[in-house]
C-alpha positions, 0 to 999 in steps of 0.5 A: 949964599950957597945953594944945594945941588940936589939929586932927583930920582932917575926915572918916574912912571905914573899910571894905573896898571903901570906895574905891568911894565916892571919887567921891561923897565928893569930888564936893561939893568940886569947884569949877567945872571946876578938876580934882581931882589924884590923886597916886599912888605910882609903885608902881602905875604899871603896875597898870592895873586899879587906876588905872582905878578912880580916878574921873577927871572932866573935866580931872582928872589922875593924877600918879605920885609918885616915892617912890624917895627921901623927899619933898624941898622942891624936888619939892613946889615943882616939882609946885606950879609945874607944876599952877599953870602947867597949871591955875591952880587945882585943886579938890583933891589926893588922895594914894593911897599910903604915907606919902611919897605922902600927905605929898606930897599934903599939902605940895603942897595947902598950897603951892597957897595959900601963897607961896614955897618949901615950905622956908620953912615947915619948922618949927612953925606957919609956914603962914598960909593953909588948903590946897586940899581934900586927901584921904589914902588909904593903900595902906601902913599904919604911918606915921600920915601919914593923921592927922598934922599934919605932912608930913615934907620934906627941905629944903636945910638940914634934914629937918623937917615942915610942922607946922601946923593946916592940914596934916591931911587934910580926908578920909581913906579907909581901905580894908583891901583897898588894903594887901592885897598890899603887899610883905612887907619894905616892909609890915614896915618901915612897920608898925614905924614904927607900933610905934616911934611907940607905944614912943616915945610911951608911954615919953616925958615928954609922955605923957598919958591921951589919948596913952596910950589910943591908943598902948596900943591901937596897940601891942596891935594890932602885937603881935597881928599880928606876934607872935601871928598865924602867917600874914597874913590880911584881919584882919591888914590891918584891924588894921594899918590901925587900928594906924597910925591909933591910933599917929598919934593917939597921937603927935599929942598927944605926940611921938616920940623917940630913934629918929625924932630919929636916923633924921632925920639918917640920912635927910638925909645918906644918903636912908634911907627913913623906915620902914627908917631907924627900924628900923636905929636902933631895933635899937640903942636898948636903952639907951633902950627895952630892952623895946621893942627886945627885942620888936622883935628877936623880930618881926624874927626871926619874920618873917625880915626883914633890918635893914641893918647898918654903914650909917655905916661909912666916913663922914667927920667932916663927914658925922657932923657933918651928921647930928648937926646935923639930929638935935640940931635936933629939940628936942621929940623929944629933950625927950619922950624924955629930959626937959627936960635932954636936952642934958646926957644926949645930948651930940654925942659920945654921939650920934656914938657912936650913929651909929657903931653903925648 
């Protein structure tokens, strides 16, 4: 048995108001007059009070990241080309936003130092050179992007991450104040990404004590926030932020499962965003995660959140084939969920039926 030697995030700062320390945290990583580039979720474009808190120095630049759609390899390549054309080199990239913005920051950081297109590196351990300095600052919690060793991208032929030891952030800044006023539905979908990570990790075949301890804690925090609390408060923000971190740590040493494998196909074909896509799929996975799905439905009902239905209605055979191909390509996810003989248990026909239910 060979064990994974897994790369962690370099530094972590947690606390209400920690964002105010960003300037001093990144100062030692400035290289001459090469700028720090701040990738900021376009949700904040009109929020001048927030933007004015970003510690810009010299040639530093704020780039608003369009997260209307999931991150694409062409978008990563374009941003990399623009930054190289404008500055040559940068000191680092700081991602401020949800999972998509943080993934864009990680991906562009990697592509500043690795040649070719980001599509060339979709897979496991294909990145050869360390990225430029990168920092992750979540303003939505749940994806675990702040601690993961991947950056999920939709490329010309597949939706797959740049999984590598060079991908994790050098620094993350967890400030519960930043997630305080997240839109209720979006917060729920993103938090459920964390909940689903926990269920898939805890019920998977790759589980070990390392994954279990983080997964159980994250699950307990999600249950407390979404089932036991009667109102959203500061304590909920802090707990959700830590659930996201622990959930991300849990899957770092195990793997996700059926919901993620199926939702990647949806996202590739229909552009469904990750959090809501996972909810749409998980809602129909009683066969695989009966207790988790039952509890998920209770949370949906309690918080009166709408989970879209019948989104695959009217799709062609060719459309279904595309989704099935993307999903079937995610062997580690299926193996974690169903075991080494997963291909006997999840045939193309069975997967097609599952997609038809969504």
